[in-house]
C-alpha positions as CSV (number, residue, x, y, z in Angstrom):
1,X,6.4,-122.4,-82.4
2,X,10.0,-122.6,-81.1
3,X,10.9,-124.8,-78.1
4,X,11.8,-121.8,-75.8
5,X,8.6,-120.0,-76.6
6,X,6.6,-123.2,-75.9
7,X,8.5,-123.8,-72.7
8,X,7.9,-120.2,-71.5
9,X,4.2,-120.5,-72.2
10,X,4.0,-123.7,-70.3
11,X,5.9,-122.3,-67.3
12,X,3.6,-119.2,-67.3
13,X,0.5,-121.5,-67.4
14,X,1.9,-123.6,-64.5
15,X,2.6,-120.4,-62.5
16,X,-1.0,-119.2,-63.0
17,X,-2.4,-122.6,-62.1
18,X,-0.4,-122.8,-58.9
19,X,-1.5,-119.3,-57.9
20,X,-5.1,-120.1,-58.5
21,X,-4.8,-123.4,-56.7
22,X,-3.2,-121.6,-53.7
23,X,-6.0,-119.0,-53.7
24,X,-8.7,-121.7,-53.9
25,X,-7.1,-123.6,-51.0
26,X,-7.0,-120.4,-49.0
27,X,-10.7,-119.8,-49.7
28,X,-11.6,-123.4,-48.8
29,X,-9.7,-123.2,-45.5
30,X,-11.5,-119.9,-44.5
31,X,-14.9,-121.4,-45.7
32,X,-14.5,-124.4,-43.3
33,X,-13.6,-122.1,-40.5
34,X,-16.6,-119.8,-41.1
35,X,-19.2,-122.5,-42.1
36,X,-20.8,-122.4,-38.6
37,X,-21.0,-118.6,-38.0
38,X,-22.5,-117.9,-41.4
39,X,-25.7,-120.1,-41.1
40,X,-28.9,-118.7,-39.7
41,X,-29.8,-121.5,-37.3
42,X,-29.7,-120.7,-33.5
43,X,-31.5,-121.4,-30.3
44,X,-35.2,-120.3,-30.8
45,X,-35.3,-118.4,-27.5
46,X,-32.1,-116.6,-28.2
47,X,-33.3,-115.8,-31.7
48,X,-36.5,-114.3,-30.4
49,X,-34.7,-112.1,-27.9
50,X,-32.3,-110.9,-30.6
51,X,-35.0,-110.0,-33.1
52,X,-37.1,-108.2,-30.4
53,X,-34.1,-106.3,-29.2
54,X,-33.2,-105.1,-32.7
55,X,-36.7,-104.6,-34.2
56,X,-36.4,-100.8,-34.4
57,X,-33.0,-101.0,-36.1
58,X,-34.5,-103.5,-38.7
59,X,-37.5,-101.2,-39.3
60,X,-35.1,-98.3,-39.9
61,X,-32.9,-100.3,-42.2
62,X,-35.8,-101.7,-44.2
63,X,-36.4,-98.2,-45.6
64,X,-32.8,-97.8,-46.8
65,X,-31.8,-101.2,-48.2
66,X,-33.0,-103.7,-50.8
67,X,-34.0,-106.3,-48.3
68,X,-37.3,-107.2,-46.7
69,X,-37.9,-107.2,-43.0
70,X,-37.5,-111.0,-42.8
71,X,-34.3,-111.0,-44.9
72,X,-32.9,-108.3,-42.6
73,X,-33.7,-110.6,-39.6
74,X,-31.6,-113.4,-41.3
75,X,-28.7,-111.0,-41.9
76,X,-28.9,-109.9,-38.3
77,X,-28.6,-113.5,-37.1
78,X,-25.5,-114.0,-39.4
79,X,-24.0,-110.8,-38.0
80,X,-24.7,-111.8,-34.4
81,X,-23.2,-115.3,-34.9
82,X,-20.1,-113.8,-36.5
83,X,-19.8,-111.5,-33.5
84,X,-20.2,-114.4,-31.0
85,X,-17.6,-116.4,-32.9
86,X,-15.1,-113.5,-32.6
87,X,-15.9,-113.1,-28.9
88,X,-14.7,-116.7,-28.3
89,X,-11.1,-115.3,-28.6
90,X,-11.8,-111.7,-27.8
91,X,-14.7,-111.3,-25.2
92,X,-14.6,-107.5,-25.6
93,X,-15.3,-107.6,-29.4
94,X,-18.3,-105.3,-30.0
95,X,-19.6,-106.2,-33.5
96,X,-18.2,-108.0,-36.6
97,X,-14.6,-107.2,-37.2
98,X,-13.4,-105.8,-40.6
99,X,-11.2,-108.9,-40.9
100,X,-14.3,-111.2,-40.4
101,X,-16.2,-109.2,-43.0
102,X,-13.3,-109.3,-45.4
103,X,-13.3,-113.1,-45.1
104,X,-17.0,-113.1,-45.8
105,X,-16.4,-111.1,-49.0
106,X,-13.5,-113.3,-49.9
107,X,-15.2,-116.7,-49.3
108,X,-18.9,-116.1,-49.8
109,X,-18.8,-113.5,-52.5
110,X,-15.6,-114.5,-54.3
111,X,-14.1,-111.0,-54.0
112,X,-10.5,-112.1,-54.2
113,X,-8.6,-109.1,-55.6
114,X,-6.5,-108.4,-52.5
115,X,-4.9,-105.3,-54.1
116,X,-8.2,-103.5,-54.1
117,X,-9.6,-104.9,-50.8
118,X,-8.3,-102.1,-48.6
119,X,-9.8,-99.6,-51.0
120,X,-13.1,-101.5,-50.9
121,X,-13.2,-101.3,-47.1
122,X,-12.3,-97.6,-47.1
123,X,-15.3,-97.0,-49.4
124,X,-17.6,-99.1,-47.2
125,X,-16.5,-97.8,-43.8
126,X,-14.1,-95.0,-43.2
127,X,-14.4,-95.3,-39.4
128,X,-11.3,-96.0,-37.2
129,X,-13.0,-98.9,-35.3
130,X,-11.8,-102.4,-36.1
131,X,-15.5,-103.5,-36.2
132,X,-18.4,-102.6,-38.5
133,X,-21.9,-102.0,-37.3
134,X,-25.0,-104.0,-38.1
135,X,-26.1,-101.0,-40.2
136,X,-22.8,-101.0,-42.3
137,X,-23.1,-104.8,-42.7
138,X,-26.7,-104.5,-44.1
139,X,-25.9,-101.4,-46.3
140,X,-22.8,-103.1,-47.8
141,X,-24.6,-106.4,-48.5
142,X,-27.5,-104.5,-50.0
143,X,-25.1,-102.8,-52.4
144,X,-23.2,-106.0,-53.3
145,X,-26.2,-108.3,-53.6
146,X,-29.0,-106.0,-55.0
147,X,-27.5,-102.6,-55.6
148,X,-28.6,-100.6,-58.7
149,X,-26.2,-99.4,-61.3
150,X,-26.7,-95.8,-60.0
151,X,-25.6,-97.0,-56.5
152,X,-22.7,-99.0,-57.8
153,X,-21.2,-96.3,-59.9
154,X,-20.1,-93.9,-57.1
155,X,-19.0,-96.9,-55.0
156,X,-16.7,-98.3,-57.7
157,X,-15.3,-94.8,-58.5
158,X,-14.5,-94.2,-54.8
159,X,-12.6,-97.5,-54.8
160,X,-10.6,-96.5,-57.9
161,X,-10.0,-92.9,-56.8
162,X,-6.8,-93.6,-55.0
163,X,-5.8,-90.0,-54.6
164,X,-9.3,-88.9,-53.4
165,X,-9.5,-86.0,-55.8
166,X,-12.3,-87.2,-58.0
167,X,-9.9,-87.8,-60.9
168,X,-8.3,-90.9,-62.4
169,X,-5.1,-89.7,-63.9
170,X,-3.0,-91.9,-66.2
171,X,-0.6,-92.9,-63.4
172,X,-3.6,-94.1,-61.3
173,X,-5.2,-95.9,-64.2
174,X,-1.9,-97.7,-64.9
175,X,-1.5,-98.7,-61.3
176,X,-5.0,-100.1,-61.2
177,X,-4.8,-101.9,-64.5
178,X,-1.4,-103.4,-63.7
179,X,-2.6,-104.7,-60.3
180,X,-5.7,-106.2,-62.0
181,X,-3.6,-107.9,-64.7
182,X,-1.4,-109.4,-62.1
183,X,-4.3,-110.7,-60.0
184,X,-5.8,-112.3,-63.1
185,X,-2.9,-113.8,-65.0
186,X,0.4,-113.3,-63.1
187,X,3.0,-110.6,-63.1
188,X,4.7,-111.4,-66.4
189,X,3.6,-109.0,-69.2
190,X,1.3,-107.2,-66.8
191,X,3.0,-103.9,-67.2
192,X,2.9,-104.0,-71.0
193,X,-0.7,-105.2,-71.1
194,X,-1.6,-102.4,-68.7
195,X,0.0,-99.8,-71.0
196,X,-1.9,-101.1,-74.0
197,X,-5.2,-101.1,-72.0
198,X,-4.7,-97.5,-70.9
199,X,-5.0,-96.3,-74.4
200,X,-8.1,-98.4,-75.1
201,X,-10.0,-97.4,-71.9
202,X,-9.0,-93.8,-72.0
203,X,-10.3,-93.5,-75.6
204,X,-13.6,-95.0,-74.4
205,X,-14.1,-93.1,-71.1
206,X,-12.2,-89.8,-71.4
207,X,-15.2,-87.9,-72.8
208,X,-13.8,-84.4,-72.6
209,X,-10.4,-85.6,-74.0
210,X,-8.3,-84.0,-71.2
211,X,-6.1,-87.0,-70.7
212,X,-7.8,-88.1,-67.4
213,X,-11.1,-89.7,-66.3
214,X,-13.3,-87.6,-64.1
215,X,-16.3,-88.9,-62.1
216,X,-18.5,-87.3,-64.8
217,X,-16.6,-89.2,-67.6
218,X,-16.8,-92.4,-65.6
219,X,-20.5,-92.2,-64.8
220,X,-21.6,-91.3,-68.3
221,X,-19.4,-94.0,-69.8
222,X,-20.8,-96.7,-67.5
223,X,-24.4,-95.6,-68.0
224,X,-23.8,-96.0,-71.8
225,X,-21.9,-99.3,-71.4
226,X,-22.4,-101.0,-67.9
227,X,-19.6,-103.4,-68.9
228,X,-17.1,-100.6,-68.0
229,X,-18.3,-100.5,-64.4
230,X,-15.3,-102.6,-63.2
231,X,-12.9,-101.6,-65.9
232,X,-10.1,-101.0,-63.4
233,X,-10.5,-104.1,-61.2
234,X,-13.0,-106.2,-59.4
235,X,-14.7,-104.4,-56.5
236,X,-18.1,-106.2,-56.7
237,X,-19.1,-109.8,-56.4
238,X,-19.9,-111.8,-59.5
239,X,-23.6,-112.4,-60.2
240,X,-23.1,-116.1,-59.6
241,X,-21.5,-115.5,-56.2
242,X,-24.2,-112.9,-55.3
243,X,-27.1,-115.2,-56.2
244,X,-25.5,-118.1,-54.3
245,X,-25.1,-116.0,-51.2
246,X,-28.7,-114.7,-51.5
247,X,-30.0,-118.3,-51.7
248,X,-28.6,-119.0,-48.2
249,X,-31.3,-116.8,-46.6
250,X,-33.9,-116.1,-49.3
251,X,-35.4,-117.6,-52.4
252,X,-35.5,-114.2,-54.1
253,X,-32.9,-114.0,-56.9
254,X,-30.5,-111.0,-57.5
255,X,-32.0,-108.2,-59.6
256,X,-28.9,-106.6,-60.9
């Protein structure tokens, strides 16, 4: 291997290492800031009042999510503590802000693909408010931590469907793949790699061979091969991150 080629490979490796180090440091900084709000310990009287005040909400949510009543109580306490933490700087804050929830996803669930995060939030909550409700909090975590493949397929497709027309055209696929390549290994060669990947993925997922991937194509392809669920970028937590988060409030392991 020539000197210049070796040098370029070393510089590329160094760039990737520095980027990962910077992202890791960012996550550690946020984690330290959030370590208090994310636990489920609080004054016993305050906890009792909170649970009693929200028992009807928890009963309603229990029928819609993959959590038990007791697990929902724990998630309610986390939500409440995050809200109180935000109210320290903004007394009028009514709920957990989208920025706070984004930090939870980034730190606790290792969802670090910033290029897709706005799309993820749009799929979770399309409302204009800067805060998410307790219901949205529970529904989103149910999907991320214990969601079935049938639940994850429409969510992931909604994240990837940038144009909102139910079709992933080649331009959209290229944009998604290029962003994913950059987030994983840096910008160099990302465009060329994305163009190579388009041909491979289209061949696997374009069932009707019309040059684009419809929701029907995507769903049937993922049902046959679940590894294709996040073919266009990370929009779900890793199993390790999901199990680690689950263990903060339950001994029950992830089932996906």
